[in-house]
N, CA, C and O atoms as CSV, one atom per row, in Angstrom:
chain,resi,resn,atom,element,x,y,z
A,1,MET,N,N,-3.099,2.151,-18.026
A,1,MET,CA,C,-3.100,1.926,-16.595
A,1,MET,C,C,-3.428,3.209,-15.822
A,1,MET,O,O,-4.320,3.220,-14.974
A,2,LEU,N,N,-2.695,4.292,-16.125
A,2,LEU,CA,C,-2.892,5.532,-15.379
A,2,LEU,C,C,-4.337,6.005,-15.477
A,2,LEU,O,O,-4.945,6.363,-14.468
A,3,SER,N,N,-4.881,6.008,-16.675
A,3,SER,CA,C,-6.256,6.506,-16.834
A,3,SER,C,C,-7.242,5.661,-16.028
A,3,SER,O,O,-8.143,6.206,-15.391
A,4,GLU,N,N,-7.083,4.341,-16.049
A,4,GLU,CA,C,-7.957,3.462,-15.266
A,4,GLU,C,C,-7.784,3.704,-13.776
A,4,GLU,O,O,-8.759,3.732,-13.026
A,5,ASN,N,N,-6.534,3.880,-13.351
A,5,ASN,CA,C,-6.274,4.128,-11.929
A,5,ASN,C,C,-6.914,5.431,-11.478
A,5,ASN,O,O,-7.495,5.497,-10.394
A,6,LEU,N,N,-6.813,6.468,-12.302
A,6,LEU,CA,C,-7.420,7.753,-11.938
A,6,LEU,C,C,-8.941,7.637,-11.822
A,6,LEU,O,O,-9.540,8.163,-10.884
A,7,TYR,N,N,-9.552,6.954,-12.771
A,7,TYR,CA,C,-11.000,6.772,-12.732
A,7,TYR,C,C,-11.406,5.962,-11.496
A,7,TYR,O,O,-12.307,6.361,-10.758
A,8,ASN,N,N,-10.740,4.828,-11.275
A,8,ASN,CA,C,-11.095,3.957,-10.147
A,8,ASN,C,C,-10.874,4.642,-8.803
A,8,ASN,O,O,-11.692,4.505,-7.893
A,9,LEU,N,N,-9.772,5.378,-8.675
A,9,LEU,CA,C,-9.508,6.076,-7.411
A,9,LEU,C,C,-10.546,7.165,-7.153
A,9,LEU,O,O,-11.009,7.328,-6.024
A,10,ARG,N,N,-10.906,7.899,-8.180
A,10,ARG,CA,C,-11.924,8.941,-7.992
A,10,ARG,C,C,-13.245,8.337,-7.547
A,10,ARG,O,O,-13.896,8.849,-6.636
A,11,LYS,N,N,-13.637,7.249,-8.192
A,11,LYS,CA,C,-14.885,6.582,-7.817
A,11,LYS,C,C,-14.794,6.017,-6.393
A,11,LYS,O,O,-15.734,6.143,-5.609
A,12,PHE,N,N,-13.655,5.393,-6.067
A,12,PHE,CA,C,-13.467,4.821,-4.739
A,12,PHE,C,C,-13.589,5.896,-3.653
A,12,PHE,O,O,-14.161,5.652,-2.591
A,13,HIS,N,N,-13.053,7.074,-3.927
A,13,HIS,CA,C,-13.090,8.170,-2.952
A,13,HIS,C,C,-14.374,8.992,-3.044
A,13,HIS,O,O,-14.536,9.997,-2.352
A,14,LYS,N,N,-15.297,8.539,-3.923
A,14,LYS,CA,C,-16.604,9.182,-4.067
A,14,LYS,C,C,-16.486,10.679,-4.371
A,14,LYS,O,O,-17.165,11.514,-3.773
A,15,LEU,N,N,-15.606,10.981,-5.313
A,15,LEU,CA,C,-15.419,12.358,-5.743
A,15,LEU,C,C,-15.927,12.516,-7.172
A,15,LEU,O,O,-15.869,11.580,-7.970
A,16,SER,N,N,-16.416,13.686,-7.480
A,16,SER,CA,C,-16.803,13.986,-8.861
A,16,SER,C,C,-15.570,14.524,-9.594
A,16,SER,O,O,-14.572,14.890,-8.974
A,17,GLN,N,N,-15.663,14.562,-10.905
A,17,GLN,CA,C,-14.570,15.158,-11.672
A,17,GLN,C,C,-14.408,16.633,-11.300
A,17,GLN,O,O,-13.289,17.146,-11.263
A,18,GLU,N,N,-15.501,17.299,-11.031
A,18,GLU,CA,C,-15.448,18.706,-10.628
A,18,GLU,C,C,-14.693,18.882,-9.317
A,18,GLU,O,O,-13.896,19.809,-9.177
A,19,GLN,N,N,-14.943,17.992,-8.353
A,19,GLN,CA,C,-14.263,18.089,-7.057
A,19,GLN,C,C,-12.758,17.865,-7.207
A,19,GLN,O,O,-11.957,18.572,-6.597
A,20,VAL,N,N,-12.384,16.889,-8.015
A,20,VAL,CA,C,-10.953,16.651,-8.254
A,20,VAL,C,C,-10.342,17.864,-8.938
A,20,VAL,O,O,-9.266,18.325,-8.558
A,21,ALA,N,N,-11.031,18.374,-9.941
A,21,ALA,CA,C,-10.542,19.542,-10.676
A,21,ALA,C,C,-10.338,20.734,-9.741
A,21,ALA,O,O,-9.320,21.421,-9.828
A,22,ASP,N,N,-11.303,20.986,-8.845
A,22,ASP,CA,C,-11.196,22.096,-7.898
A,22,ASP,C,C,-9.987,21.927,-6.988
A,22,ASP,O,O,-9.265,22.891,-6.736
A,23,ARG,N,N,-9.760,20.726,-6.497
A,23,ARG,CA,C,-8.650,20.476,-5.565
A,23,ARG,C,C,-7.289,20.608,-6.241
A,23,ARG,O,O,-6.292,20.909,-5.585
A,24,LEU,N,N,-7.251,20.381,-7.556
A,24,LEU,CA,C,-5.979,20.461,-8.278
A,24,LEU,C,C,-5.839,21.768,-9.069
A,24,LEU,O,O,-4.808,22.020,-9.692
A,25,SER,N,N,-6.892,22.592,-9.033
A,25,SER,CA,C,-6.911,23.854,-9.790
A,25,SER,C,C,-6.707,23.616,-11.279
A,25,SER,O,O,-5.904,24.281,-11.933
A,26,VAL,N,N,-7.458,22.646,-11.795
A,26,VAL,CA,C,-7.480,22.370,-13.234
A,26,VAL,C,C,-8.941,22.327,-13.658
A,26,VAL,O,O,-9.840,22.424,-12.823
A,27,SER,N,N,-9.169,22.183,-14.940
A,27,SER,CA,C,-10.550,22.123,-15.420
A,27,SER,C,C,-11.106,20.702,-15.277
A,27,SER,O,O,-10.360,19.726,-15.219
A,28,ARG,N,N,-12.440,20.619,-15.223
A,28,ARG,CA,C,-13.085,19.315,-15.194
A,28,ARG,C,C,-12.764,18.542,-16.464
A,28,ARG,O,O,-12.622,17.319,-16.444
A,29,GLN,N,N,-12.653,19.269,-17.564
A,29,GLN,CA,C,-12.340,18.631,-18.838
A,29,GLN,C,C,-10.960,17.971,-18.803
A,29,GLN,O,O,-10.765,16.906,-19.387
A,30,ALA,N,N,-10.008,18.604,-18.119
A,30,ALA,CA,C,-8.670,18.010,-17.994
A,30,ALA,C,C,-8.756,16.684,-17.251
A,30,ALA,O,O,-8.140,15.701,-17.663
A,31,VAL,N,N,-9.514,16.650,-16.161
A,31,VAL,CA,C,-9.690,15.413,-15.389
A,31,VAL,C,C,-10.356,14.351,-16.254
A,31,VAL,O,O,-9.946,13.190,-16.239
A,32,ALA,N,N,-11.365,14.735,-16.997
A,32,ALA,CA,C,-12.066,13.788,-17.874
A,32,ALA,C,C,-11.110,13.207,-18.915
A,32,ALA,O,O,-11.145,12.005,-19.180
A,33,LYS,N,N,-10.267,14.038,-19.503
A,33,LYS,CA,C,-9.316,13.569,-20.514
A,33,LYS,C,C,-8.266,12.645,-19.905
A,33,LYS,O,O,-7.839,11.686,-20.548
A,34,TRP,N,N,-7.844,12.925,-18.665
A,34,TRP,CA,C,-6.881,12.030,-17.993
A,34,TRP,C,C,-7.510,10.656,-17.789
A,34,TRP,O,O,-6.864,9.626,-17.985
A,35,GLU,N,N,-8.785,10.660,-17.390
A,35,GLU,CA,C,-9.469,9.393,-17.089
A,35,GLU,C,C,-9.788,8.574,-18.339
A,35,GLU,O,O,-9.920,7.353,-18.257
A,36,THR,N,N,-9.912,9.216,-19.468
A,36,THR,CA,C,-10.163,8.469,-20.703
A,36,THR,C,C,-8.870,8.118,-21.424
A,36,THR,O,O,-8.883,7.350,-22.385
A,37,GLY,N,N,-7.759,8.675,-20.966
A,37,GLY,CA,C,-6.475,8.412,-21.601
A,37,GLY,C,C,-6.211,9.293,-22.806
A,37,GLY,O,O,-5.230,9.096,-23.523
A,38,GLU,N,N,-7.083,10.263,-23.029
A,38,GLU,CA,C,-6.907,11.178,-24.153
A,38,GLU,C,C,-5.662,12.045,-23.967
A,38,GLU,O,O,-4.948,12.348,-24.922
A,39,THR,N,N,-5.417,12.443,-22.695
A,39,THR,CA,C,-4.192,13.158,-22.338
A,39,THR,C,C,-3.659,12.554,-21.050
A,39,THR,O,O,-4.321,11.741,-20.404
A,40,THR,N,N,-2.452,12.966,-20.691
A,40,THR,CA,C,-1.806,12.476,-19.469
A,40,THR,C,C,-1.457,13.677,-18.592
A,40,THR,O,O,-0.934,14.670,-19.097
A,41,PRO,N,N,-1.733,13.605,-17.294
A,41,PRO,CA,C,-1.365,14.725,-16.425
A,41,PRO,C,C,0.156,14.873,-16.351
A,41,PRO,O,O,0.890,13.888,-16.425
A,42,ASP,N,N,0.614,16.112,-16.203
A,42,ASP,CA,C,2.057,16.340,-16.048
A,42,ASP,C,C,2.503,15.842,-14.673
A,42,ASP,O,O,1.675,15.467,-13.843
A,43,ILE,N,N,3.788,15.841,-14.445
A,43,ILE,CA,C,4.331,15.276,-13.195
A,43,ILE,C,C,3.802,16.028,-11.979
A,43,ILE,O,O,3.541,15.412,-10.946
A,44,HIS,N,N,3.640,17.338,-12.079
A,44,HIS,CA,C,3.112,18.120,-10.953
A,44,HIS,C,C,1.697,17.656,-10.587
A,44,HIS,O,O,1.377,17.475,-9.412
A,45,ASN,N,N,0.865,17.468,-11.604
A,45,ASN,CA,C,-0.501,17.016,-11.341
A,45,ASN,C,C,-0.537,15.555,-10.896
A,45,ASN,O,O,-1.380,15.181,-10.081
A,46,CYS,N,N,0.366,14.727,-11.421
A,46,CYS,CA,C,0.438,13.331,-10.946
A,46,CYS,C,C,0.780,13.296,-9.459
A,46,CYS,O,O,0.201,12.521,-8.697
A,47,MET,N,N,1.725,14.142,-9.056
A,47,MET,CA,C,2.092,14.195,-7.632
A,47,MET,C,C,0.910,14.671,-6.793
A,47,MET,O,O,0.661,14.141,-5.711
A,48,ALA,N,N,0.190,15.661,-7.286
A,48,ALA,CA,C,-0.976,16.169,-6.554
A,48,ALA,C,C,-2.068,15.109,-6.475
A,48,ALA,O,O,-2.727,14.975,-5.443
A,49,LEU,N,N,-2.266,14.354,-7.557
A,49,LEU,CA,C,-3.260,13.278,-7.552
A,49,LEU,C,C,-2.868,12.172,-6.579
A,49,LEU,O,O,-3.714,11.657,-5.848
A,50,ALA,N,N,-1.598,11.808,-6.568
A,50,ALA,CA,C,-1.129,10.783,-5.633
A,50,ALA,C,C,-1.364,11.225,-4.194
A,50,ALA,O,O,-1.777,10.429,-3.351
A,51,GLN,N,N,-1.100,12.493,-3.919
A,51,GLN,CA,C,-1.333,13.021,-2.571
A,51,GLN,C,C,-2.825,13.048,-2.257
A,51,GLN,O,O,-3.230,12.662,-1.161
A,52,LEU,N,N,-3.633,13.490,-3.187
A,52,LEU,CA,C,-5.086,13.544,-2.990
A,52,LEU,C,C,-5.636,12.173,-2.624
A,52,LEU,O,O,-6.459,12.050,-1.716
A,53,TYR,N,N,-5.179,11.140,-3.333
A,53,TYR,CA,C,-5.708,9.792,-3.129
A,53,TYR,C,C,-4.902,8.972,-2.124
A,53,TYR,O,O,-5.228,7.813,-1.869
A,54,ASP,N,N,-3.840,9.570,-1.545
A,54,ASP,CA,C,-2.987,8.907,-0.553
A,54,ASP,C,C,-2.413,7.596,-1.092
A,54,ASP,O,O,-2.489,6.552,-0.443
A,55,VAL,N,N,-1.840,7.675,-2.289
A,55,VAL,CA,C,-1.170,6.535,-2.900
A,55,VAL,C,C,0.216,6.996,-3.338
A,55,VAL,O,O,0.473,8.194,-3.455
A,56,SER,N,N,1.100,6.040,-3.577
A,56,SER,CA,C,2.421,6.417,-4.059
A,56,SER,C,C,2.330,6.814,-5.532
A,56,SER,O,O,1.456,6.344,-6.260
A,57,LEU,N,N,3.234,7.672,-5.954
A,57,LEU,CA,C,3.267,8.104,-7.346
A,57,LEU,C,C,3.513,6.903,-8.258
A,57,LEU,O,O,2.899,6.795,-9.319
A,58,ASP,N,N,4.400,6.011,-7.854
A,58,ASP,CA,C,4.683,4.815,-8.647
A,58,ASP,C,C,3.428,3.963,-8.825
A,58,ASP,O,O,3.130,3.526,-9.937
A,59,GLU,N,N,2.703,3.729,-7.757
A,59,GLU,CA,C,1.485,2.917,-7.842
A,59,GLU,C,C,0.414,3.627,-8.675
A,59,GLU,O,O,-0.302,2.985,-9.443
A,60,LEU,N,N,0.305,4.943,-8.526
A,60,LEU,CA,C,-0.676,5.689,-9.320
A,60,LEU,C,C,-0.440,5.468,-10.808
A,60,LEU,O,O,-1.381,5.255,-11.572
A,61,VAL,N,N,0.817,5.519,-11.208
A,61,VAL,CA,C,1.162,5.420,-12.626
A,61,VAL,C,C,1.223,3.975,-13.112
A,61,VAL,O,O,0.792,3.685,-14.228
A,62,ASN,N,N,1.752,3.063,-12.293
A,62,ASN,CA,C,2.072,1.711,-12.760
A,62,ASN,C,C,1.170,0.597,-12.259
A,62,ASN,O,O,1.271,-0.529,-12.746
A,63,TYR,N,N,0.296,0.870,-11.308
A,63,TYR,CA,C,-0.509,-0.203,-10.722
A,63,TYR,C,C,-1.340,-0.898,-11.790
A,63,TYR,O,O,-1.990,-0.253,-12.612
A,64,ASP,N,N,-1.304,-2.247,-11.761
A,64,ASP,CA,C,-1.992,-3.009,-12.801
A,64,ASP,C,C,-3.044,-3.976,-12.257
A,64,ASP,O,O,-3.432,-4.923,-12.942
A,65,GLY,N,N,-3.504,-3.741,-11.031
A,65,GLY,CA,C,-4.559,-4.593,-10.480
A,65,GLY,C,C,-4.073,-5.898,-9.899
A,65,GLY,O,O,-4.852,-6.842,-9.774
A,66,GLU,N,N,-2.791,-5.979,-9.537
A,66,GLU,CA,C,-2.252,-7.217,-8.967
A,66,GLU,C,C,-3.009,-7.616,-7.722
A,66,GLU,O,O,-3.494,-6.761,-6.981
A,67,GLY,N,N,-3.111,-8.889,-7.493
A,67,GLY,CA,C,-3.788,-9.396,-6.306
A,67,GLY,C,C,-5.300,-9.256,-6.375
A,67,GLY,O,O,-5.987,-9.516,-5.386
A,68,GLY,N,N,-5.831,-8.851,-7.519
A,68,GLY,CA,C,-7.277,-8.755,-7.668
A,68,GLY,C,C,-7.874,-7.469,-7.130
A,68,GLY,O,O,-9.095,-7.307,-7.150
A,69,ASN,N,N,-7.033,-6.533,-6.639
A,69,ASN,CA,C,-7.560,-5.259,-6.162
A,69,ASN,C,C,-8.112,-4.457,-7.323
A,69,ASN,O,O,-7.518,-4.427,-8.401
A,70,MET,N,N,-9.229,-3.817,-7.111
A,70,MET,CA,C,-9.831,-2.990,-8.143
A,70,MET,C,C,-9.145,-1.637,-8.237
A,70,MET,O,O,-9.130,-1.028,-9.307
A,71,THR,N,N,-8.579,-1.159,-7.143
A,71,THR,CA,C,-7.988,0.167,-7.130
A,71,THR,C,C,-6.619,0.131,-6.469
A,71,THR,O,O,-6.270,-0.829,-5.782
A,72,VAL,N,N,-5.870,1.166,-6.681
A,72,VAL,CA,C,-4.531,1.294,-6.137
A,72,VAL,C,C,-4.620,1.303,-4.610
A,72,VAL,O,O,-5.439,2.032,-4.051
A,73,PRO,N,N,-3.789,0.503,-3.923
A,73,PRO,CA,C,-3.843,0.497,-2.455
A,73,PRO,C,C,-3.212,1.751,-1.860
A,73,PRO,O,O,-2.356,2.370,-2.492
A,74,PRO,N,N,-3.625,2.134,-0.653
A,74,PRO,CA,C,-2.999,3.279,0.021
A,74,PRO,C,C,-1.511,3.042,0.234
A,74,PRO,O,O,-1.058,1.898,0.231
A,75,LYS,N,N,-0.749,4.118,0.419
A,75,LYS,CA,C,0.693,4.018,0.628
A,75,LYS,C,C,1.007,3.019,1.730
A,75,LYS,O,O,0.403,3.043,2.802
A,76,GLY,N,N,1.965,2.137,1.446
A,76,GLY,CA,C,2.434,1.192,2.442
A,76,GLY,C,C,1.512,0.023,2.720
A,76,GLY,O,O,1.852,-0.833,3.538
A,77,LYS,N,N,0.378,-0.046,2.084
A,77,LYS,CA,C,-0.571,-1.141,2.288
A,77,LYS,C,C,-0.475,-2.091,1.106
A,77,LYS,O,O,-0.367,-1.656,-0.041
A,78,HIS,N,N,-0.514,-3.371,1.380
A,78,HIS,CA,C,-0.360,-4.372,0.329
A,78,HIS,C,C,-1.344,-5.511,0.528
A,78,HIS,O,O,-1.656,-5.895,1.655
A,79,LEU,N,N,-1.815,-6.033,-0.562
A,79,LEU,CA,C,-2.593,-7.259,-0.547
A,79,LEU,C,C,-1.877,-8.210,-1.497
A,79,LEU,O,O,-1.896,-8.012,-2.712
A,80,PHE,N,N,-1.252,-9.233,-0.949
A,80,PHE,CA,C,-0.405,-10.115,-1.730
A,80,PHE,C,C,-1.142,-11.322,-2.270
A,80,PHE,O,O,-0.540,-12.155,-2.947
A,81,GLY,N,N,-2.406,-11.436,-1.995
A,81,GLY,CA,C,-3.166,-12.571,-2.489
A,81,GLY,C,C,-3.305,-13.639,-1.420
A,81,GLY,O,O,-3.006,-13.415,-0.248
A,82,VAL,N,N,-3.760,-14.790,-1.845
A,82,VAL,CA,C,-4.055,-15.888,-0.929
A,82,VAL,C,C,-2.889,-16.857,-0.901
A,82,VAL,O,O,-2.287,-17.144,-1.935
A,83,VAL,N,N,-2.569,-17.364,0.289
A,83,VAL,CA,C,-1.586,-18.441,0.430
A,83,VAL,C,C,-2.318,-19.662,0.967
A,83,VAL,O,O,-3.357,-19.543,1.615
A,84,THR,N,N,-1.769,-20.829,0.691
A,84,THR,CA,C,-2.364,-22.076,1.163
A,84,THR,C,C,-1.484,-22.649,2.257
A,84,THR,O,O,-0.265,-22.729,2.109
A,85,VAL,N,N,-2.100,-23.042,3.339
A,85,VAL,CA,C,-1.365,-23.665,4.445
A,85,VAL,C,C,-1.189,-25.140,4.116
A,85,VAL,O,O,-2.152,-25.844,3.813
A,86,GLY,N,N,0.069,-25.599,4.183
A,86,GLY,CA,C,0.367,-27.002,3.902
A,86,GLY,C,C,-0.005,-27.915,5.053
A,86,GLY,O,O,-0.448,-27.454,6.106
A,87,ASP,N,N,0.178,-29.211,4.849
A,87,ASP,CA,C,-0.178,-30.211,5.855
A,87,ASP,C,C,0.500,-29.979,7.197
A,87,ASP,O,O,-0.069,-30.279,8.247
A,88,LYS,N,N,1.711,-29.446,7.162
A,88,LYS,CA,C,2.463,-29.223,8.404
A,88,LYS,C,C,2.422,-27.772,8.857
A,88,LYS,O,O,3.198,-27.367,9.722
A,89,GLY,N,N,1.522,-26.993,8.279
A,89,GLY,CA,C,1.351,-25.599,8.692
A,89,GLY,C,C,2.234,-24.621,7.938
A,89,GLY,O,O,2.225,-23.430,8.250
A,90,GLN,N,N,2.994,-25.082,6.960
A,90,GLN,CA,C,3.881,-24.180,6.235
A,90,GLN,C,C,3.094,-23.344,5.213
A,90,GLN,O,O,2.070,-23.772,4.682
A,91,ILE,N,N,3.610,-22.150,4.966
A,91,ILE,CA,C,3.036,-21.294,3.937
A,91,ILE,C,C,4.172,-20.792,3.050
A,91,ILE,O,O,5.333,-20.779,3.457
A,92,VAL,N,N,3.832,-20.392,1.867
A,92,VAL,CA,C,4.802,-19.781,0.963
A,92,VAL,C,C,4.478,-18.295,0.918
A,92,VAL,O,O,3.356,-17.905,0.595
A,93,ILE,N,N,5.466,-17.472,1.242
A,93,ILE,CA,C,5.276,-16.029,1.212
A,93,ILE,C,C,5.424,-15.575,-0.240
A,93,ILE,O,O,6.429,-15.884,-0.879
A,94,PRO,N,N,4.446,-14.852,-0.764
A,94,PRO,CA,C,4.505,-14.427,-2.160
A,94,PRO,C,C,5.789,-13.656,-2.482
A,94,PRO,O,O,6.320,-12.923,-1.647
A,95,LYS,N,N,6.264,-13.838,-3.699
A,95,LYS,CA,C,7.528,-13.241,-4.143
A,95,LYS,C,C,7.549,-11.728,-3.940
A,95,LYS,O,O,8.534,-11.186,-3.439
A,96,ARG,N,N,6.479,-11.046,-4.320
A,96,ARG,CA,C,6.438,-9.581,-4.188
A,96,ARG,C,C,6.565,-9.163,-2.720
A,96,ARG,O,O,7.214,-8.161,-2.419
A,97,ALA,N,N,5.959,-9.912,-1.814
A,97,ALA,CA,C,6.078,-9.618,-0.380
A,97,ALA,C,C,7.515,-9.820,0.074
A,97,ALA,O,O,8.046,-9.014,0.838
A,98,ARG,N,N,8.142,-10.885,-0.388
A,98,ARG,CA,C,9.548,-11.140,-0.023
A,98,ARG,C,C,10.442,-10.016,-0.533
A,98,ARG,O,O,11.385,-9.613,0.148
A,99,GLU,N,N,10.154,-9.513,-1.716
A,99,GLU,CA,C,10.959,-8.426,-2.282
A,99,GLU,C,C,10.770,-7.132,-1.494
A,99,GLU,O,O,11.743,-6.482,-1.112
A,100,ILE,N,N,9.534,-6.772,-1.258
A,100,ILE,CA,C,9.246,-5.509,-0.558
A,100,ILE,C,C,9.831,-5.512,0.850
A,100,ILE,O,O,10.402,-4.515,1.293
A,101,PHE,N,N,9.687,-6.637,1.551
A,101,PHE,CA,C,10.132,-6.697,2.941
A,101,PHE,C,C,11.505,-7.344,3.099
A,101,PHE,O,O,11.940,-7.637,4.213
A,102,ARG,N,N,12.185,-7.564,1.967
A,102,ARG,CA,C,13.544,-8.104,1.951
A,102,ARG,C,C,13.670,-9.360,2.806
A,102,ARG,O,O,14.556,-9.455,3.656
A,103,ILE,N,N,12.790,-10.309,2.577
A,103,ILE,CA,C,12.818,-11.589,3.284
A,103,ILE,C,C,13.624,-12.567,2.445
A,103,ILE,O,O,13.311,-12.820,1.282
A,104,GLU,N,N,14.656,-13.106,3.054
A,104,GLU,CA,C,15.576,-14.012,2.367
A,104,GLU,C,C,15.450,-15.413,2.961
A,104,GLU,O,O,15.013,-15.572,4.101
A,105,PRO,N,N,15.836,-16.436,2.180
A,105,PRO,CA,C,15.858,-17.801,2.735
A,105,PRO,C,C,16.705,-17.840,3.997
A,105,PRO,O,O,17.798,-17.276,4.040
A,106,GLY,N,N,16.204,-18.494,5.000
A,106,GLY,CA,C,16.914,-18.596,6.274
A,106,GLY,C,C,16.541,-17.525,7.281
A,106,GLY,O,O,16.862,-17.658,8.461
A,107,ASP,N,N,15.866,-16.456,6.843
A,107,ASP,CA,C,15.415,-15.425,7.794
A,107,ASP,C,C,14.428,-16.056,8.766
A,107,ASP,O,O,13.662,-16.951,8.409
A,108,ARG,N,N,14.464,-15.578,9.983
A,108,ARG,CA,C,13.545,-16.077,11.002
A,108,ARG,C,C,12.472,-15.023,11.240
A,108,ARG,O,O,12.772,-13.850,11.462
A,109,LEU,N,N,11.207,-15.464,11.188
A,109,LEU,CA,C,10.076,-14.582,11.398
A,109,LEU,C,C,9.296,-15.024,12.619
A,109,LEU,O,O,9.088,-16.218,12.835
A,110,MET,N,N,8.864,-14.051,13.424
A,110,MET,CA,C,8.003,-14.351,14.556
A,110,MET,C,C,6.563,-14.195,14.104
A,110,MET,O,O,6.232,-13.246,13.392
A,111,VAL,N,N,5.715,-15.106,14.507
A,111,VAL,CA,C,4.298,-15.046,14.166
A,111,VAL,C,C,3.557,-14.546,15.407
A,111,VAL,O,O,3.651,-15.136,16.483
A,112,LEU,N,N,2.830,-13.459,15.237
A,112,LEU,CA,C,2.056,-12.862,16.326
A,112,LEU,C,C,0.586,-13.030,15.991
A,112,LEU,O,O,0.208,-13.059,14.820
A,113,GLY,N,N,-0.233,-13.138,17.008
A,113,GLY,CA,C,-1.656,-13.319,16.759
A,113,GLY,C,C,-2.517,-12.537,17.714
A,113,GLY,O,O,-2.163,-12.338,18.876
A,114,ASP,N,N,-3.636,-12.100,17.220
A,114,ASP,CA,C,-4.650,-11.418,18.000
A,114,ASP,C,C,-5.976,-11.948,17.468
A,114,ASP,O,O,-6.292,-11.758,16.293
A,115,GLU,N,N,-6.738,-12.595,18.305
A,115,GLU,CA,C,-7.972,-13.228,17.840
A,115,GLU,C,C,-8.943,-12.237,17.214
A,115,GLU,O,O,-9.760,-12.610,16.373
A,116,ALA,N,N,-8.856,-10.976,17.623
A,116,ALA,CA,C,-9.755,-9.973,17.067
A,116,ALA,C,C,-9.205,-9.344,15.784
A,116,ALA,O,O,-9.973,-8.879,14.941
A,117,GLN,N,N,-7.858,-9.331,15.634
A,117,GLN,CA,C,-7.270,-8.610,14.503
A,117,GLN,C,C,-6.558,-9.507,13.500
A,117,GLN,O,O,-6.375,-9.105,12.351
A,118,GLY,N,N,-6.154,-10.701,13.893
A,118,GLY,CA,C,-5.524,-11.604,12.936
A,118,GLY,C,C,-4.089,-11.939,13.262
A,118,GLY,O,O,-3.623,-11.744,14.385
A,119,ILE,N,N,-3.399,-12.446,12.262
A,119,ILE,CA,C,-2.026,-12.911,12.400
A,119,ILE,C,C,-1.095,-11.928,11.709
A,119,ILE,O,O,-1.435,-11.362,10.670
A,120,ALA,N,N,0.083,-11.728,12.293
A,120,ALA,CA,C,1.115,-10.886,11.681
A,120,ALA,C,C,2.455,-11.585,11.824
A,120,ALA,O,O,2.655,-12.406,12.719
A,121,MET,N,N,3.363,-11.247,10.932
A,121,MET,CA,C,4.718,-11.775,11.010
A,121,MET,C,C,5.688,-10.609,11.072
A,121,MET,O,O,5.489,-9.586,10.416
A,122,ILE,N,N,6.732,-10.770,11.860
A,122,ILE,CA,C,7.763,-9.746,11.992
A,122,ILE,C,C,9.105,-10.450,12.074
A,122,ILE,O,O,9.201,-11.552,12.614
A,123,ARG,N,N,10.141,-9.818,11.542
A,123,ARG,CA,C,11.475,-10.402,11.636
A,123,ARG,C,C,11.856,-10.562,13.105
A,123,ARG,O,O,11.595,-9.688,13.931
A,124,GLU,N,N,12.463,-11.671,13.401
A,124,GLU,CA,C,12.894,-11.932,14.775
A,124,GLU,C,C,13.803,-10.818,15.276
A,124,GLU,O,O,13.638,-10.350,16.403
A,125,ASP,N,N,14.759,-10.387,14.459
A,125,ASP,CA,C,15.694,-9.331,14.873
A,125,ASP,C,C,14.969,-8.029,15.198
A,125,ASP,O,O,15.293,-7.355,16.176
A,126,ASP,N,N,13.980,-7.682,14.364
A,126,ASP,CA,C,13.222,-6.452,14.600
A,126,ASP,C,C,12.426,-6.540,15.897
A,126,ASP,O,O,12.340,-5.564,16.643
A,127,MET,N,N,11.844,-7.705,16.168
A,127,MET,CA,C,11.080,-7.889,17.396
A,127,MET,C,C,11.987,-7.798,18.614
A,127,MET,O,O,11.628,-7.178,19.615
A,128,LEU,N,N,13.159,-8.411,18.530
A,128,LEU,CA,C,14.097,-8.351,19.648
A,128,LEU,C,C,14.564,-6.912,19.896
A,128,LEU,O,O,14.688,-6.494,21.047
A,129,CYS,N,N,14.820,-6.160,18.836
A,129,CYS,CA,C,15.202,-4.748,18.987
A,129,CYS,C,C,14.077,-3.957,19.639
A,129,CYS,O,O,14.318,-3.141,20.529
A,130,PHE,N,N,12.841,-4.200,19.192
A,130,PHE,CA,C,11.681,-3.523,19.763
A,130,PHE,C,C,11.567,-3.839,21.254
A,130,PHE,O,O,11.340,-2.942,22.067
A,131,MET,N,N,11.725,-5.116,21.612
A,131,MET,CA,C,11.616,-5.512,23.017
A,131,MET,C,C,12.731,-4.890,23.849
A,131,MET,O,O,12.490,-4.467,24.979
A,132,ASN,N,N,13.931,-4.829,23.317
A,132,ASN,CA,C,15.047,-4.190,24.032
A,132,ASN,C,C,14.786,-2.700,24.222
A,132,ASN,O,O,15.046,-2.155,25.295
A,133,ASP,N,N,14.270,-2.040,23.181
A,133,ASP,CA,C,13.944,-0.614,23.287
A,133,ASP,C,C,12.880,-0.376,24.349
A,133,ASP,O,O,12.979,0.568,25.133
A,134,MET,N,N,11.858,-1.237,24.375
A,134,MET,CA,C,10.802,-1.106,25.384
A,134,MET,C,C,11.358,-1.305,26.788
A,134,MET,O,O,11.013,-0.569,27.712
A,135,GLN,N,N,12.221,-2.309,26.939
A,135,GLN,CA,C,12.824,-2.587,28.240
A,135,GLN,C,C,13.668,-1.397,28.689
A,135,GLN,O,O,13.624,-1.007,29.856
A,136,GLN,N,N,14.432,-0.822,27.769
A,136,GLN,CA,C,15.261,0.339,28.092
A,136,GLN,C,C,14.403,1.535,28.487
A,136,GLN,O,O,14.737,2.249,29.433
A,137,ALA,N,N,13.313,1.759,27.781
A,137,ALA,CA,C,12.415,2.870,28.088
A,137,ALA,C,C,11.781,2.695,29.452
A,137,ALA,O,O,11.598,3.667,30.185
A,138,MET,N,N,11.443,1.458,29.799
A,138,MET,CA,C,10.849,1.203,31.114
A,138,MET,C,C,11.863,1.459,32.219
A,138,MET,O,O,11.506,1.988,33.272
A,139,LYS,N,N,13.109,1.097,31.997
A,139,LYS,CA,C,14.167,1.342,32.992
A,139,LYS,C,C,14.355,2.838,33.207
A,139,LYS,O,O,14.461,3.310,34.338
A,140,GLU,N,N,14.396,3.578,32.093
A,140,GLU,CA,C,14.599,5.029,32.187
A,140,GLU,C,C,13.415,5.707,32.860
A,140,GLU,O,O,13.590,6.730,33.522
A,141,GLU,N,N,12.234,5.167,32.707
A,141,GLU,CA,C,11.041,5.731,33.323
A,141,GLU,C,C,11.087,5.590,34.839
A,141,GLU,O,O,10.535,6.427,35.553
A,142,HIS,N,N,11.729,4.561,35.331
A,142,HIS,CA,C,11.800,4.326,36.784
A,142,HIS,C,C,12.911,5.123,37.452
A,142,HIS,O,O,13.004,5.132,38.680
A,143,PHE,N,N,13.747,5.785,36.683
A,143,PHE,CA,C,14.848,6.548,37.294
A,143,PHE,C,C,14.681,8.016,37.110
A,143,PHE,O,O,15.519,8.795,37.564
């Protein structure tokens, strides 16, 4: 997994092995060996690679192409796959999304939409807190 992720990320970022090597102060041969799986970068170099490619260290090491992505997603970005809208408009939120965002049965989600950008969901409680914070900030601005 790691070797494939390193190769795919380098290609995605349009970097040569030499450029990666220069940025990490290692040899091009070391980068080549990491990408073929002949050797494994130490934790210091893994952290530097994760920072270089703007991915989490966990995803750099463990990402297995879930959701059909060819490369490791940027930190905090997720592609959970496709959901099907039922006859009454219901959808099933993928298990991994429920785990990451701690969505439990009975939670209430607000659906927001922007015709140019798409649909988003946010916890009702979080939206209410955001609206209260905005209202408070507006009050303080007037005084």
